[in-house]
Structures are given as structure tokens and as C-alpha cells.
Steps between C-alpha positions, in 0.01 A plus 500: 500500500586869461611693803232739615575867473315762701279727300478870552162662559357658196527879482140537406397355835735736689349805315147392587572504873385817675768743602570517867490848641859604573544543873590848615794485752316728737706409815831550317384835357373625837823388667708690245287811549527475880879473476518794262615283212265682265687407176474132593126533574454670163692223326284231667184676388643544148600134473150401606347736246714334230373155612140625483565647152643166382194318633276741310690494169543125488128463435433245773279714727198344649210748507356321803800625702402866451438545870851372589652734242301799632611416859860483378469838326358652820788357705756629254345849505506499880866408506583762243321758719701379806825524298411855386421602854835363620684689223320819587597457870858434405504810283356713778757359751778585258367853458486544878858377535621740235319789673654404834843485340457841348397637838797332666742632236362854546536471878862388467579782256343759733680356804829492310461857374420634848820364659 
């Protein structure tokens, strides 16, 4: 007899399977935001967005999963809002530090000029 060789699954079957909704790495993103690693948080969101785009463009979307996709979109928007808020807070903190430095520099100049 002939040796048996494993067969690969047909591609048509793979394409007929519904697409799984890509999982948003919410905990990793929030952790990066909390630790002021905002670029990392942005990259995580961007990579997830690319995975979602791939799932959309590959034509394997299952319309019955609309609710899951909507929930994912809502979660992504919430994380983007949190990331923007963290960036705004960082920007404001930097402005305060610059203002304090200017005040400190002016004080030193005035103290140095008086002596």
C-alpha cells in the first residue's frame, strides 16, 4: 500500500469561516497609559486597528457579529479618549514645569544682579 500523507484543509473552507473579532489589548493599553508610555499605548491601539482592518478587507466578516464589532469600536474609542486625556495632562504638566523654570531662572538672575 501507499503511505498516507496528511491533507491540508481546503482554502475555501477557511474563507467561509466567520472572522473572529480581534481582541483589543485593553489591559496592556491602560497599563502603558498609567505608566506614561503614551507612544507604546498608541502603537498598541494602532496595531489593533490594523488587525481590524485586515479582518474587514479579507471579506470574511460575519454580519451576525455586528454587536461584537460595535462593542469593540466603542472600547477602542474609549481608549483613544483616555490616551488623548493622558497626552493633554502630560502637555499641561510640561507647560507648568517650563513656567516654573522660567520663574526660577528669573529669580536667580535677580538675586545674582542684586549682589
